Structure formats: C-alpha cells, structure tokens
C-alpha positions as CSV (number, residue, x, y, z in Angstrom):
1,N,61.0,23.1,-18.2
2,T,63.3,24.3,-21.0
3,T,67.0,23.5,-21.0
4,V,69.4,25.5,-23.1
5,L,73.0,24.6,-23.8
6,L,75.0,27.8,-24.0
7,P,77.5,28.1,-26.9
8,N,81.2,28.6,-26.3
9,Y,81.8,32.1,-25.1
10,K,84.6,33.5,-22.9
11,L,83.0,35.9,-20.4
12,Q,85.8,38.1,-19.0
13,A,85.9,39.1,-15.4
14,G,83.7,42.2,-14.7
15,N,82.0,41.9,-18.1
16,Y,78.3,41.3,-19.0
17,L,76.5,38.9,-21.3
18,I,73.0,39.4,-22.5
19,L,70.8,36.3,-23.1
20,A,67.7,36.8,-25.2
21,H,65.4,35.5,-28.0
22,S,66.7,35.8,-31.5
23,S,64.1,38.5,-32.3
24,A,65.6,40.8,-29.7
25,V,69.2,40.7,-30.9
26,N,69.0,43.7,-33.2
27,S,67.4,45.9,-30.4
28,L,69.9,44.8,-27.8
29,Q,73.2,44.5,-29.7
30,N,74.1,48.2,-29.0
31,F,74.1,47.4,-25.3
32,G,76.6,44.6,-25.4
33,H,77.2,41.0,-26.6
34,V,73.9,39.1,-27.1
35,L,73.4,35.4,-27.2
36,P,70.1,34.3,-28.9
37,V,69.4,31.3,-26.6
38,F,65.7,31.5,-25.7
39,S,63.4,29.4,-27.9
40,S,60.3,31.5,-27.0
41,T,59.6,35.1,-26.3
42,S,57.5,34.0,-23.3
43,V,60.2,32.2,-21.4
44,L,60.4,35.0,-18.9
45,T,56.8,35.4,-18.0
46,N,55.5,38.6,-16.3
47,S,54.3,36.8,-13.2
48,G,57.5,34.9,-12.6
49,A,59.8,32.1,-13.6
50,E,62.7,30.0,-12.4
51,L,66.1,30.5,-14.0
52,V,68.9,28.1,-13.2
53,L,72.5,28.5,-14.3
54,K,74.4,25.2,-14.1
55,F,77.7,23.7,-15.1
56,K,77.8,20.8,-17.6
57,D,78.0,18.4,-14.7
58,N,74.6,19.9,-13.4
59,K,76.3,21.6,-10.4
60,I,74.3,24.7,-9.7
61,I,76.0,28.1,-10.2
62,H,73.0,30.4,-9.4
63,I,69.2,30.2,-9.2
64,V,66.7,33.1,-9.6
65,N,63.1,32.3,-9.0
66,Y,61.5,35.7,-9.5
67,T,57.9,37.0,-9.2
68,N,56.4,40.3,-10.1
69,K,56.7,41.2,-6.4
70,W,60.4,41.6,-6.9
71,Y,59.7,44.9,-8.6
72,N,58.9,46.4,-5.2
73,N,57.1,49.0,-7.2
74,T,53.5,48.7,-8.3
75,S,53.8,51.4,-10.9
76,K,56.4,49.4,-12.8
77,D,55.3,45.8,-12.4
78,D,53.0,45.7,-15.4
79,G,55.5,45.9,-18.2
80,G,58.2,48.0,-19.8
81,W,60.7,47.8,-16.9
82,S,63.3,45.2,-15.9
83,I,64.2,44.1,-12.4
84,E,67.8,44.5,-11.3
85,M,69.9,43.0,-8.6
86,I,71.0,45.6,-6.0
87,D,74.2,43.9,-4.6
88,V,75.8,41.3,-6.8
89,N,77.8,40.1,-3.8
90,N,74.6,39.0,-2.2
91,P,73.1,36.9,-5.0
92,C,70.8,34.7,-2.9
93,S,68.6,37.2,-1.0
94,E,65.8,37.0,-3.6
95,E,63.1,39.7,-3.3
96,N,65.1,41.7,-0.7
97,N,68.0,42.2,-3.2
98,W,66.0,43.2,-6.3
99,R,64.2,46.3,-7.4
100,A,62.6,47.8,-10.5
101,S,65.2,49.6,-12.7
102,V,65.3,53.3,-12.3
103,D,67.1,53.9,-15.6
104,P,65.0,56.0,-18.1
105,K,65.4,53.3,-20.7
106,G,63.6,50.8,-18.4
107,G,66.6,48.6,-17.8
108,T,70.4,48.4,-18.0
109,P,71.3,45.4,-20.3
110,G,75.1,45.0,-20.7
111,S,76.0,47.6,-18.0
112,V,76.0,48.3,-14.3
113,N,72.6,48.1,-12.7
114,S,70.9,51.4,-12.1
115,V,69.9,50.3,-8.5
116,K,73.4,49.1,-7.6
117,A,74.2,49.6,-3.9
118,Q,75.6,47.8,-0.9
119,N,72.9,45.4,0.5
120,P,74.7,42.7,2.4
121,D,72.9,39.7,4.0
122,N,73.8,39.7,7.7
123,V,70.8,37.7,8.8
124,I,71.3,34.2,10.3
125,P,69.1,31.5,8.7
126,D,66.1,30.2,10.7
127,I,63.4,27.5,10.4
128,I,60.1,28.9,9.3
129,R,58.1,25.7,9.9
130,A,58.1,21.9,9.9
131,I,55.1,20.0,8.5
132,L,54.5,16.3,8.9
133,M,53.3,15.0,5.5
134,N,52.7,11.5,6.7
135,N,54.1,9.1,9.3
136,D,57.5,8.9,7.6
137,S,58.3,12.3,6.1
138,L,58.7,15.8,7.5
139,I,59.1,18.9,5.3
140,V,61.3,21.6,6.9
141,T,61.2,25.2,5.5
142,F,64.0,27.6,6.1
143,S,63.9,31.4,5.9
144,E,66.4,31.5,3.1
145,I,68.5,29.5,0.7
146,I,70.9,27.2,2.7
147,M,74.0,25.3,1.8
148,D,74.2,21.5,1.7
149,D,76.7,21.3,4.6
150,I,73.8,20.5,6.9
151,L,72.5,17.5,4.9
152,S,73.3,14.8,7.4
153,P,70.7,12.8,9.4
154,Q,72.7,13.3,12.5
155,N,72.1,17.0,12.4
156,F,68.3,16.5,12.7
157,T,66.6,15.1,15.9
158,V,62.9,14.8,16.8
159,S,61.7,14.6,20.4
160,N,59.5,12.0,22.1
161,G,61.8,9.2,21.2
162,I,61.6,9.6,17.4
163,G,65.3,10.4,17.0
164,N,67.1,11.0,13.7
165,P,65.8,10.5,10.2
166,I,67.3,7.9,7.9
167,N,67.6,10.3,5.0
168,V,67.8,14.1,4.4
169,A,67.5,15.9,1.0
170,F,66.5,19.1,-0.6
171,T,62.9,19.0,-2.0
172,D,63.8,21.1,-5.1
173,L,66.5,23.3,-6.6
174,S,65.5,26.3,-4.4
175,R,67.3,24.8,-1.4
176,K,65.0,26.3,1.1
177,K,63.1,23.1,1.9
178,I,64.4,19.8,3.2
179,I,62.6,16.5,3.5
180,L,63.4,14.2,6.4
181,I,62.5,10.6,5.9
182,F,61.9,8.4,9.0
183,N,61.8,4.7,9.2
184,G,58.7,3.4,11.0
185,A,58.3,6.5,13.2
186,N,55.3,6.2,15.5
187,F,53.9,9.8,15.5
188,V,50.6,10.0,17.5
189,K,47.9,12.6,17.8
190,D,47.6,15.2,20.6
191,T,51.4,15.3,20.9
192,I,53.6,18.3,20.1
193,Y,57.0,17.2,18.7
194,T,60.1,19.3,18.5
195,L,62.5,19.2,15.6
196,S,66.0,20.3,16.6
197,V,68.6,21.2,14.0
198,S,72.3,21.3,15.0
199,A,74.3,24.5,14.8
200,G,76.1,25.0,11.5
201,V,73.2,25.8,9.2
202,K,74.8,28.2,6.6
203,D,73.2,30.4,4.1
204,C,74.4,31.5,0.6
205,A,76.1,34.6,2.1
206,G,78.1,32.5,4.6
207,N,76.0,33.4,7.7
208,V,76.1,30.4,10.1
209,T,73.9,29.4,13.0
210,Q,75.8,29.1,16.3
211,T,72.9,27.6,18.2
212,I,70.3,24.8,17.8
213,L,67.3,25.7,15.6
214,S,63.9,24.2,16.5
215,A,60.4,24.0,15.2
216,Q,57.3,22.3,16.6
217,F,54.9,20.0,14.7
218,G,52.3,17.3,15.2
219,I,49.3,15.5,13.7
220,G,46.4,17.8,12.9
221,D,43.2,16.9,14.6
222,T,39.7,17.2,13.0
223,I,38.4,20.7,13.3
224,Q,35.0,21.0,14.8
225,P,32.7,24.1,14.9
226,G,33.9,26.5,17.6
227,D,37.4,25.0,17.9
228,I,38.9,27.9,16.1
229,V,37.5,31.4,16.4
230,I,37.9,34.7,14.7
231,N,39.8,36.9,17.2
232,E,40.8,40.1,15.3
233,V,39.9,41.6,11.9
234,L,41.4,44.5,10.0
235,F,39.0,45.3,7.2
236,Y,39.9,48.9,6.3
237,E,43.6,48.6,5.7
238,P,46.0,51.6,5.8
239,T,47.2,52.8,2.4
240,G,49.9,50.4,1.3
241,G,48.9,47.8,3.8
242,N,46.8,44.7,3.7
243,D,43.6,43.4,5.4
244,Y,44.0,40.6,7.8
245,V,42.1,38.2,10.1
246,E,43.5,36.6,13.2
247,L,42.3,33.2,14.4
248,Y,42.6,31.6,17.9
249,N,42.7,28.0,18.9
250,K,40.4,27.6,22.0
251,T,41.3,23.9,22.5
252,S,44.1,21.7,23.7
253,K,44.3,20.1,20.2
254,I,46.7,20.7,17.3
255,F,45.1,21.8,14.0
256,N,46.6,21.9,10.5
257,L,45.2,24.9,8.6
258,K,45.4,22.8,5.5
259,D,42.1,21.4,6.8
260,L,40.5,24.8,7.2
261,K,39.0,26.8,4.3
262,L,37.8,30.3,3.7
263,A,34.3,30.2,2.3
264,I,32.5,32.8,0.2
265,L,28.8,32.6,0.9
266,D,26.0,33.5,-1.5
267,L,24.5,36.9,-0.8
268,D,21.0,35.5,-1.4
269,S,21.4,32.6,0.9
270,Y,22.8,32.8,4.5
271,Q,24.3,29.3,4.4
272,T,25.0,28.5,0.7
273,I,28.7,28.3,0.0
274,S,29.5,29.6,-3.5
275,K,33.3,29.4,-3.4
276,V,36.0,27.8,-1.2
277,K,39.6,29.1,-0.9
278,N,42.5,27.1,0.6
279,I,44.3,29.0,3.3
280,T,47.5,26.9,2.7
281,N,48.4,24.1,0.4
282,E,51.6,23.2,2.2
283,G,50.2,23.1,5.8
284,F,50.5,25.3,8.8
285,Y,50.0,24.3,12.5
286,L,47.8,26.1,14.9
287,F,48.8,24.9,18.4
288,P,46.6,24.9,21.5
289,N,45.7,28.4,22.9
290,D,47.7,30.0,20.1
291,Y,47.1,32.7,17.4
292,V,47.6,32.7,13.6
293,L,47.3,35.6,11.3
294,I,46.0,35.2,7.7
295,T,46.8,38.0,5.2
296,K,48.1,38.5,1.7
297,S,51.4,39.9,2.6
298,L,53.3,39.8,5.9
299,K,55.6,42.6,4.8
300,N,52.6,44.9,4.3
301,V,51.2,44.1,7.8
302,M,54.6,44.6,9.5
303,K,55.0,48.1,7.8
304,F,52.2,49.4,10.1
305,Y,51.8,47.0,13.0
306,Y,54.1,45.5,15.6
307,T,54.1,41.8,14.7
308,P,56.2,40.0,17.3
309,Y,55.6,36.5,16.0
310,P,56.0,36.5,12.2
311,K,56.1,32.7,12.2
312,R,52.4,32.8,13.2
313,V,51.5,34.4,9.9
314,V,50.1,32.6,6.9
315,E,50.5,34.4,3.6
316,M,47.4,33.6,1.5
317,P,47.8,35.0,-2.0
318,D,44.1,35.2,-2.8
319,F,43.0,36.5,0.6
320,P,40.0,38.6,-0.3
321,A,40.0,42.4,-0.2
322,L,37.5,43.2,2.5
323,K,35.1,46.1,2.2
324,S,36.1,49.1,4.2
325,T,32.6,49.6,5.6
326,G,32.0,46.0,6.6
327,D,32.0,42.5,5.2
328,R,31.9,38.8,6.1
329,L,34.4,36.1,6.9
330,T,33.4,32.5,7.1
331,F,35.7,29.5,7.9
332,I,34.7,25.9,7.2
333,N,36.3,22.5,7.6
334,N,36.8,19.7,5.1
335,S,33.2,18.6,5.6
336,H,31.9,22.1,4.9
337,Q,30.8,22.6,8.5
338,I,31.0,26.3,9.5
339,I,33.8,26.6,12.1
340,D,33.2,30.4,12.7
341,D,31.4,33.1,10.9
342,F,31.6,36.9,11.3
343,I,29.5,39.6,9.7
344,F,31.1,42.9,10.7
345,N,30.7,46.6,10.0
346,E,32.2,49.9,11.0
347,S,29.4,50.6,13.5
348,M,31.2,48.0,15.8
349,H,34.2,50.4,16.1
350,F,34.6,53.0,18.8
351,Q,32.5,55.9,17.4
352,L,34.8,58.7,18.6
353,L,37.5,57.7,16.2
354,N,38.1,60.3,13.5
355,S,38.6,57.5,11.0
356,F,38.4,53.7,11.1
357,K,41.1,53.4,8.5
358,G,43.9,51.2,9.8
359,V,42.0,50.3,13.0
360,A,41.5,46.6,13.7
361,L,38.4,45.1,15.5
362,E,39.5,43.0,18.5
363,K,37.4,40.4,20.3
364,I,37.3,41.2,24.0
365,Y,37.7,37.6,24.9
366,P,38.2,34.6,22.6
367,G,35.4,32.6,24.2
368,L,32.7,35.2,23.5
369,S,30.2,34.8,20.7
370,T,31.8,36.0,17.4
371,Q,28.5,37.4,16.0
372,D,27.6,39.4,19.2
373,S,28.6,43.0,18.6
374,K,29.3,43.4,22.3
375,S,32.2,41.0,21.9
376,W,34.2,43.5,19.8
377,H,36.0,46.8,20.2
378,S,38.5,48.9,18.3
379,A,42.1,48.1,19.1
380,A,43.9,50.5,21.4
381,Q,45.8,53.5,20.0
382,N,48.9,52.8,22.1
383,V,49.5,49.5,20.3
384,G,49.1,51.1,16.9
385,F,45.4,50.1,16.5
386,G,46.2,46.4,15.9
387,T,47.7,43.4,17.7
388,P,48.5,40.9,15.0
389,T,49.9,37.5,16.3
390,Y,49.5,38.3,20.0
391,K,47.0,38.9,22.8
392,N,44.4,41.6,22.0
393,S,44.8,45.1,23.6
394,Q,41.1,45.1,24.6
395,Y,41.3,41.6,26.2
396,S,39.1,41.1,29.3
397,Q,38.1,37.8,30.7
398,F,34.6,37.1,32.2
399,K,35.0,37.1,36.0
400,D,33.1,35.2,38.7
401,F,31.3,37.3,41.3
402,E,28.8,37.2,44.1
403,G,25.3,38.6,43.6
404,E,23.4,39.2,40.4
405,I,24.9,42.4,39.0
406,T,28.4,43.8,39.2
407,V,30.4,46.4,37.2
408,E,34.1,46.4,36.4
409,P,36.3,48.3,36.5
410,E,35.0,50.8,39.0
411,V,37.0,53.5,37.2
412,F,37.4,53.3,33.4
413,S,38.7,55.7,30.8
414,P,37.4,55.4,27.3
415,D,40.4,56.9,25.6
416,L,41.7,53.9,23.5
417,D,44.9,53.6,25.5
418,G,44.4,49.8,26.0
419,Y,43.9,50.1,29.7
420,N,40.3,50.0,31.2
421,D,38.8,51.4,28.0
422,L,35.4,49.8,28.6
423,L,32.9,49.3,31.5
424,Y,31.6,45.7,31.8
425,I,28.2,45.2,33.4
426,Y,28.2,41.5,34.3
427,Y,25.0,39.7,35.3
428,K,24.3,36.2,36.8
429,F,20.7,35.0,37.4
430,A,19.4,31.8,39.0
431,E,17.0,31.1,36.1
432,P,16.7,32.0,32.5
433,G,14.0,34.2,30.9
434,Y,14.8,37.6,32.3
435,I,14.6,40.7,30.0
436,A,16.9,43.6,30.8
437,N,16.9,47.4,30.4
438,V,20.1,49.2,31.2
439,Q,20.4,53.0,31.6
440,I,23.3,55.3,32.5
441,F,22.7,58.4,34.7
442,D,25.1,61.2,35.6
443,S,25.7,62.4,39.2
444,K,22.8,64.9,38.8
445,G,20.4,62.1,37.9
446,R,20.2,63.0,34.2
447,L,19.8,60.1,31.8
448,I,22.7,60.2,29.3
449,R,22.6,56.7,27.7
450,K,19.9,54.1,27.1
451,L,22.4,51.3,26.8
452,V,20.1,48.2,26.6
453,R,16.4,48.0,25.7
454,N,14.3,44.9,26.4
455,E,17.2,42.5,25.7
456,L,16.5,38.8,26.5
457,C,19.3,37.6,28.8
458,S,20.9,34.2,29.4
459,T,21.6,33.0,32.9
460,N,24.9,34.8,32.8
461,G,26.4,37.4,30.5
462,Y,27.4,41.0,30.3
463,F,26.8,44.4,28.7
464,V,29.4,46.9,27.7
465,W,29.4,50.7,28.0
466,D,32.0,52.4,25.9
467,G,31.8,55.7,27.8
468,L,29.7,57.5,25.1
469,N,26.3,59.1,25.6
470,D,23.3,58.8,23.3
471,A,24.7,61.6,21.1
472,N,27.9,59.6,20.5
473,M,29.9,62.1,22.6
474,K,32.3,61.1,25.3
475,A,30.8,61.3,28.8
476,E,32.5,63.9,31.1
477,I,34.8,62.8,33.8
478,G,32.8,62.0,36.9
479,I,30.6,59.6,38.8
480,Y,27.8,57.7,37.0
481,V,25.0,55.4,38.0
482,V,24.3,52.2,36.1
483,Y,20.6,51.4,36.5
484,V,19.7,47.8,35.6
485,E,16.1,46.7,35.5
486,I,15.1,43.1,34.9
487,F,11.7,41.4,34.6
488,N,10.3,38.1,33.3
489,L,7.0,36.9,32.0
490,N,6.0,35.6,35.5
491,G,5.8,39.2,36.6
492,Q,9.0,39.2,38.6
493,T,10.9,42.5,38.5
494,K,14.2,43.6,40.1
495,S,16.3,46.7,39.8
496,F,19.9,47.4,40.6
497,K,22.0,50.6,41.0
498,K,25.8,50.4,40.5
499,H,28.2,53.2,40.6
500,C,31.2,53.7,38.2
501,V,33.6,56.5,37.4
502,V,34.5,57.9,34.0
503,G,38.2,58.9,34.3
504,G,40.6,60.7,32.1
505,Y,43.4,63.2,32.0
506,L,42.8,66.7,33.3
507,R,44.2,69.4,31.0
C-alpha cells in the first residue's frame, strides 16, 4: 500500500484536478492542473488497483477498486484508453457506472467525461451470501457498498437459538462485507441457519431496505463421491457468452464448495491429476437438493439465458474455456477423490439441431450415471437452450411400473419444446445378465432405427429414443412399434412389442 499526502490546493466547485506521476506532468498540463503525487508509474496497474481518497482524520471520501473488466470493452482494455465514470452522482456503483472512454484522445483528463450520462442507482441492496468461517465468526457479503448505519449487533439475528452477535464490523475498506462475531455459539452440522438483517440497510446512493434481508448458512459436510453430480454443461458458448457447468446436491447434507475442486487430468492417464483449481476461496454453500452454477462471468451467462437464481452462481475467474466439440470436467474433494467426472462431446446433442453453439447439455435426471450418454439431451428451445440455476427442461424421473418393459410417454414429439421430447423405454428384470436389442419399426413394418445392439443390461434401467431414424432424420408423424429382444447366456430369450406415437404440428 502507498499513502500520499496531497499538497495544499483549493479545488473549486465543478473543477477538475489531475493526479499523476512527475514524468507525466508535461504531457498532461495542457489539459488542466496536474499534481505530481504518484511515486511510481505502475501505481495504477492495468489489471486493477484500489484508490482511496480520505480526509486527514482517515474518514473515507471515496473508494474506487477498479479492474480491467470496468472497460466493458475488450477492444480497449489492453492499453491506451482510460476508464471514465458515467454518472458522477452515482459514485459507488463500481463496474456498472464505468466505461472505456470514447474520446479520440483515449481519455478526457481535466474535462467532462466522454461517457457522461444519467445512470442512477435505484436498486435496493441485498445479501449475496453468508459464510461461517469458524464457530464464532460469520462473513456477510452484500450486493453493493453499504453505509455504516446498520453496524449494530441488534440488527443481526441468527436462527436456532444463536441470536445476536457480540460485535459487527466491516472486513475492509470496500464496505461490502461485514464480519459478525459470536460469543460461544454452538453451530452444529446438518443444520441450516438463517441470518436475518433488520430493515434499514442503506447503500451509497441512499436506497434503503424496507424489509428484513436473510441468508442461509451452515457447516459444510465432507463431500463423498456421488454426493454432488454434474447436471448441465454449456461447452460451446454463444459469441460474447461464457461456458458453464451446473452441479446438483443429491443429498440431505450441506456442502461448502471451498471443499470442492476442479481437476485437470493428464491426457495420457485417465486418473492422474495434473492441476487443481479452487472453485471459491471465500466459500459457497450448496444446500440439499439444490443447484449451483459455475462460470467465469454471471453477466455473460445472463445475457443469453434466463437465470432466475443469480445467488446460486459462483464466478470462477479461471474457469477453463471448454472445447466446442467436447471436453472433460472432473471434480474432486480435498482428499483428491473424484466426486463426479464427465467426458462429453457434440454427438450427445440432438442431431437435428442446425448448430450446437449456445446449446447446453442437460442431464435427464440427476440420479442417472453422468458418463452414460443416455443420461443427456440438448436443452429445450423454448427455454433458450439452457436452464442455468434451475430444474432442467428435459427432466424426467425414472418411474416404477408393472411388468418387464414399458414405454413413456405413449405420444412424444421430438421438437425440442421441452415437453415430451424423448421416448423412454424402461426395463425391469428379475435377474441380471440379460442382453438387449431394441429396434423401431414404422406402422408398415419397416425397420427405421436400430436403437440398441447387444447391450448388457442391469436389473432395471432404460433406453432413450430421440425420434430420429438411422439416417439422423426425424421420424414422420405416426404410430411406431418398439421391438425389444432380450436373452442371456442360459439360453433364455424374450421379446416385447410396445407401441408409441411420434407427434408433431401439422402444417
């Protein structure tokens, strides 16, 4: 950190003052008054820096903690352009109130910003998350800079008999995070706690909460293989968007994603881990039967997909750029046990799509095997080809039934509208060891699809028909016969005929 005491200078209302390094005075003096206060030319780094303007008594006047994202323009963030505040009456909105200069000179030192416009902050502050650091401290993160009016223990209450903290304070100068200190609190595992914050939380622009804010937290349990599963993957992002992976907690436990890692495995060895990436350093809870989305930028996901629960999103700066034709995602725990692993490719998509760009792969049901290609299908068109943070559009739960073979639904329409896009051929056998062949015939008895060939079955499972024939063309509207033949090594054979209907819109 570098602290600079500014010299005496009377800055008149509505005027500008340029602060710079001494070597820049000559080049800047034609634009206005320049004070050579910076001791190094690298104080304002390209990637970002924190600037704090304070009175002599250390009372903060203004803070700017910029990054190169504030350019909001990838063609100008690598040098030669300044970032400018849009609305000086909204000084605390950070990235949302800054843009790359549009002045031909590259900036507007000493004069009105070239991007000047009205950009008021009318958004009420909210809690992003609360993370239990240990049994006596809780870190609460707000959506924006807040004022210190709320810093009283009586304004914060935790459920399950925990009550109020004994002390409340900002964690740093950014004033977006508060630490709550508890005295001898008895937080226990497998319990979801709720933090309630009284109305009256005020942001820098004067927006004030009128209702209680809340956030849930708990003690993260040990993550075991299969507890968390990969539920949705976007690996060919739309132009200007970002890849993402959605995870689902199958259990009744609370997990902290600080204990989950993204592993990069060696190409020459199926199980050898060559690199491990932290998903989050601060912590992030994945609650029972809940979803979490991991991506590089929430904003770049929300530009293209309806994302109803943005608080379920973890922004991971070094989330890898997945190959558009297919790749691999592997998650491990602190003991380097593989929690879930998915090798995927574009052949798992619905093959009638004109392009797989911007189309997410969805797991049909979270409990299905991640590596089984039958578990996956392209997201429906009517949801925008992706369902980040909520239930998949192609969701279908395995159903119990009488007999050995059944098909559902009786009428399906493979048109990617998210409703009965697939035909499920469920099987249930009294003993293991059966091998199956599944063929699809049209109403005239013509074979149109060899769906399954000599596949070893478990005692119960399913096959999926996507409505395409062997030429990867959509089957015509009409009645079809699903012919299932099974046999085992003991010479037992059985065959089944089930009817289904391929539906669609008549034009």
